[in-house]
Every structure is written in C-alpha cells, then in structure tokens.
DRENZAZA-674366 format. One record per residue (C-alpha): x, y, z; residue in three letters. Coordinates in steps of 0.05 Angstrom, whole numbers, plus 5000, padded with zeros to 4 digits. Layout:
DRENZAZA-674366
XYZala;...
END
This chain:
DRENZAZA-674366
465161128574met;457961258559phe;452360818583arg;446260708541leu;439760908572arg;434160388569pro;428960478515ala;422660838534leu;416860378547arg;409560578540pro;408960678614his;414961128613asn;412261588557leu;410362278580pro;402862438583arg;401862878522leu;394262918523leu;390563268578pro;385562888618ser;378362928592thr;375762938662ser;376663688666asn;373763858597leu;366764168592pro;361263698569val;357463928506leu;350063838507cys;347663578439leu;340763838423leu;336163458374pro;335763788305gln;330463768251arg;332163308192pro;335063648131phe;331463578065his;334763697998thr;328263717961thr;324064347959ser;317064247988pro;314164497922ala;317663937883leu;315763367929lys;312062787898lys;304662897902ala;301062437948ser;296361917917lys;288962077918pro;284961747971ala;281161127951lys;274461317922gly;276562027905asp;274362087832his;275362837829his;282862837837his;286363207780ile;293963167771pro;297163847780thr;300663797712asn;294263677672glu;289264217653val;282163947645pro;278464157581pro;273064677592pro;266264387605ala;261764357544gly;267564477494ala;265764307422phe;269763727393asp;271563927322phe;275263277307asp;269162857322thr;264663327283his;268863267220phe;269762517227thr;262262427229asp;261562887169leu;266562497128glu;262861847145asn;256362147120asp;259562387056leu;262661697044ala;255761387049arg;253161876996val;258761666948leu;257360926961glu;250061016944lys;251861386880leu;256560826859lys;251160306872asp;245960686830glu;250860776772leu;252960046773ser;245659836765lys;244960306705leu;251060026671arg;248759306678thr;241859506654ser;237558916634arg;243258416645val;242358486720asp;238957846746pro;235658236802ala;231058556750leu;227957886736tyr;227757556804glu;221557936828asn;217357796766ile;210757496788gln;208956806758val;201856526759val;202455806781ile;195255546783asp;188255666753arg;186056056815glu;191256596797gly;196056476855ala;202656826843lys;209856726866val;216257086852ser;220756806798leu;226356706848arg;221956216887asp;221355726830ile;227655866789ala;234656166792his;236956736746val;244056846723val;247457306672ala;251857016617lys;254957546572gly;249357916537arg;244157386557ser;240057236618val;239056496634val;233256246677val;233655546707gly;226755306727val;226754796784tyr;220754396758glu;219154276685glu;211754366697asp;212955106712asn;217055256649val;211155496606lys;208555916664lys;215356256671val;215756386596val;208956716597lys;210857146656ala;217257376622leu;213557556558gln;208757996597his;214158326640ala;215058916592asp;222558796589leu;222858736513asn;226058046516val;224657396478thr;225056776523pro;227556156488ile;226955456518val;233255046509asp;231854426468ala;237053996504lys;235354266573thr;227854366578pro;228254706645thr;232955246620gln;230455896588ile;235256366552thr;233857096536met;238857416489pro;239258166499leu;240358616439pro;246259096441pro;244459786467pro;242460296415thr;244561016413lys;237861226441glu;238360736499ser;245460966515arg;243161696516val;237361516562ala;242161146609thr;246961736610val;241162186629asp;239361716685ala;246661736708ala;246562496708ala;240262496751lys;243562016800ala;249562486802gly;245163086816glu;241762726874arg;248662576903ala;250963296895asn;244663546930asn;246163076988ala;253263346991leu;250864066991arg;245863927047asn;251363607088ala;255864207078arg;250464707096gln;248664307159gly;255964297182ser;256965037167his;250665227204lys;252764827265lys;259665147267ile;256865847261lys;251865727317ser;257265547368leu;257865997428lys;264066117471gly;268765897414val;274566317392arg;273966677325val;280466357301asp;277765657315asp;271465807275val;275766057216arg;280065427219lys;273764987221ala;270965347159asp;277365237121lys;277464497140gln;270164427119leu;271664727050glu;277664277042lys;273563657057ile;267863857011met;272564026953asp;275663346958lys;269062966961val;265963396906gly;271763236859ala;271162496875glu;263662506860ala;264862866794lys;270062346774lys;265261766790ile;259662076748ile;264062226688glu;267161526689thr;260161216690ala;257761636632lys;263861456590lys;262960716606ser;255660736585ile;257061076518met;262660576502glu;258559956520ala;
END
C-alpha cells in the first residue's frame, strides 16, 4: 500500500529566490529633468512691470515715420464731402429764391423819429406760404414801419396788410419769368464752378503730398495715385449730377 505524503506547507517550500544580501547595491545618481518642449518654443516670459518697450516676438513694429495712406484718404474724402454740402446749400437757396424767409429777416426797419433801426426778425416773424411771404408783426404800431421797409428793400414785392388781421402782411410773389430762370441757372453754374475749383485744389494738394513722400516704395505711390483718381472721379460725377439736377429744377419751376 502507498502512503500519502503530507501537503507541502509554506515553510516546507524550497527557497527559489536567492538572498538579496549578496547582490551588489546600485547607486542611483540624480538626473536632470526631461523637457518635451524645445527651448525655442517655450512661452515667453511676461515683461517686467514698467517695461513699456517690450515687443512680442511675433509682431513686427511699423517703421518709424511711415506715411498712413488710409488716414490721408479718409481726411481727403471728408474735405470733399464738405465741398459737396456747401454746393447743395448754395443751390437750395437759389431754387427757393425770394420765397426764402431768410432774405427778409435782416431788412432794417426804422422804428422812431431819431432813425433808430432794428432787424425785421426782432419785431416780426417771417414765413413762406406757397408763392407768398407772410410777415406777422408783433405790435400793430410797427405795421406801417414794416410796410415802408419792405417797399424800400429792392425786392420787387408789394406788401399787403390783411384786413382781418391788421398785424399780418402778405407779399404775393409773381411766378418766375424766363429771364429770371436763366439768371438763376447762370448763378447755379457759377456755384458749380466754385465747387469744381475746390475739388481740383483738393486733388492737386493730395497728389503733391503723395509725390513728395520719401522712403516710400514706388508701387505704393502708384497704388495711391490710382486710389486718388478713383475718389476724385466718384466725387466729380456726384458734383455734376447735383448741378444738373438743380438747373433742371430751376427751369421747370
């Protein structure tokens, strides 16, 4: 018969691993830390407080004294716009002609025997109603004085005192004649010529300034000249349209 041997217990297991007491001891030397980022790609340090001359490495500063073409042309366009606005204002006054109340407000009125004078706007208000100008005098005592001033104002008008409203004076204006229309058209043409002269002067000034620049590339000067011509062509066409529209309106009035 066979006898079973007792199971191996932990203390009965054979020693499979050698003792570490006889192994050599490795001396671990300190090593420099490893960086995965290249020194050239590291984040730039912030400028010190009070350092106003710090320039980021990815930005290129503009050259000192460089000419700003954008600002130059913006200023030019603003000047040209003011010329056109002045032209429109002059032509609008021509179209309203004698119906414009402003033509009457500064008429001088003698108010006493000593010859003291005041402007009509100080003693009355003036409004336009259709083809008539109506003057409302504040005090009835001044009505005759205002009528006399209007008659001597060389405006070719006939003041009529309203029977129902004694302080109101009406001046009907006759329709414009062919001669008066032609004269007004001539005045519009002169206003247009003044505007065109102002536009030409602005163009010449801009062109002269661009040509006098130093240290600017030839290509930049050529581009600036082309942009100048483009701006002037646009404004010139607009001025011509304004003048022609005004002339047509005057002749059809």
